[in-house]
C-alpha positions as CSV (number, residue, x, y, z in Angstrom):
1,M,120.3,113.9,108.5
2,V,116.7,113.0,108.9
3,R,113.9,115.4,109.9
4,K,110.3,116.1,109.5
5,T,108.7,118.5,106.9
6,N,107.8,121.9,107.9
7,N,104.0,122.0,107.6
8,V,102.4,125.4,107.0
9,F,98.7,126.1,106.4
10,K,97.8,129.1,104.2
11,E,94.3,130.5,104.0
12,N,93.2,132.0,100.6
13,L,96.7,131.4,99.0
14,R,97.2,133.9,96.1
15,G,93.5,134.7,96.4
16,G,92.2,131.2,96.3
17,E,89.6,129.5,98.3
18,G,90.1,127.5,101.5
19,T,93.1,126.5,103.4
20,I,96.1,125.0,101.6
21,E,98.6,122.8,103.4
22,L,102.3,123.2,102.3
23,R,104.6,120.4,103.5
24,H,107.9,122.1,103.0
25,I,110.5,119.4,102.1
26,L,113.4,121.8,101.9
27,A,113.8,125.4,103.3
28,P,114.8,128.2,100.9
29,E,118.4,128.2,102.2
30,E,118.6,124.4,101.5
31,L,117.8,125.1,97.8
32,M,121.1,127.2,97.7
33,G,119.7,130.0,95.7
34,H,118.4,127.7,92.9
35,G,114.8,127.9,94.1
36,T,112.5,129.1,96.8
37,M,110.2,126.2,97.4
38,Y,110.1,122.4,97.3
39,A,106.9,121.1,98.9
40,H,104.1,118.5,99.0
41,V,101.0,120.6,98.4
42,I,97.5,119.6,99.5
43,I,94.4,121.4,98.3
44,P,91.2,120.4,100.2
45,P,87.9,119.7,98.5
46,H,86.6,122.9,96.9
47,G,89.7,124.8,97.6
48,S,92.0,126.6,95.1
49,L,95.3,128.3,94.5
50,G,94.5,131.7,93.0
51,F,95.7,132.9,89.6
52,H,99.2,134.3,89.9
53,Q,102.4,135.1,87.8
54,H,105.9,133.7,88.1
55,A,108.0,136.7,87.0
56,E,111.5,135.3,87.7
57,N,110.9,131.6,88.4
58,T,109.2,128.5,87.1
59,E,107.1,126.0,89.0
60,P,106.5,122.5,87.7
61,Y,103.7,120.5,89.6
62,Y,103.7,116.6,89.7
63,V,100.2,115.3,90.7
64,L,100.2,112.6,93.4
65,K,96.7,111.9,94.5
66,G,93.3,113.2,93.6
67,K,92.2,115.2,90.7
68,G,91.9,119.0,90.0
69,I,91.7,121.6,87.3
70,F,94.8,123.5,86.1
71,V,94.2,126.9,84.8
72,D,97.0,127.7,82.3
73,N,98.5,131.0,81.4
74,D,96.1,131.4,78.5
75,G,93.1,130.8,80.8
76,S,92.5,127.2,79.3
77,R,91.4,124.8,81.9
78,H,92.7,121.2,82.1
79,E,91.6,118.4,84.3
80,I,94.7,116.8,86.0
81,V,95.1,113.4,87.7
82,P,98.1,111.4,89.3
83,G,101.1,111.2,87.1
84,D,100.3,114.6,85.3
85,V,102.9,117.2,85.1
86,C,101.9,120.9,85.0
87,V,104.7,123.3,83.8
88,I,104.6,127.0,84.4
89,E,107.2,128.7,82.6
90,V,109.1,132.0,83.6
91,G,106.8,134.9,83.2
92,Q,103.6,132.8,82.9
93,S,100.5,132.8,85.2
94,H,98.4,129.9,86.4
95,A,96.0,128.6,89.1
96,I,94.9,125.3,90.3
97,E,91.4,124.4,91.6
98,N,89.9,121.4,93.3
99,P,86.1,121.3,92.8
100,F,86.1,117.7,93.8
101,E,85.2,115.7,97.0
102,E,88.8,114.4,97.6
103,P,92.0,116.3,98.4
104,L,94.3,117.2,95.5
105,E,97.9,116.4,96.3
106,F,101.1,117.4,94.2
107,M,104.7,118.2,94.5
108,A,105.7,121.7,93.6
109,L,109.2,123.0,92.9
110,V,109.9,126.7,92.4
111,I,113.1,127.1,90.4
112,N,114.7,130.5,90.0
113,Q,115.4,131.8,86.6
114,R,119.1,131.5,85.8
115,G,121.0,134.4,87.4
116,K,117.9,135.5,89.3
117,M,117.5,135.4,93.1
118,T,113.7,135.8,94.3
119,E,112.0,135.6,97.5
């Protein structure tokens, strides 16, 4: 089967700034309970994804294009560029910001904690 991504635009996602584009690669049911999201995420210039917690899942990011600021669980801030991997462990919080003039693009995969089903 070949199909297009399901593109969704979310304004002020998790309390962030601007409109984030989520290009969903798989629907939650296609992840067969192992996760809730597999998407190509695009944060526009001066946009952000607000600080939020992953109580029963993890979410690694793989940066594709642009650069941004990853805000880690402890509040530390790290500049990220293509090829970087950001790991959010179960129970941790994070945010991601794009204070730059080009879009920031990354892959995001939300994986459920073993034995946990989340929405």
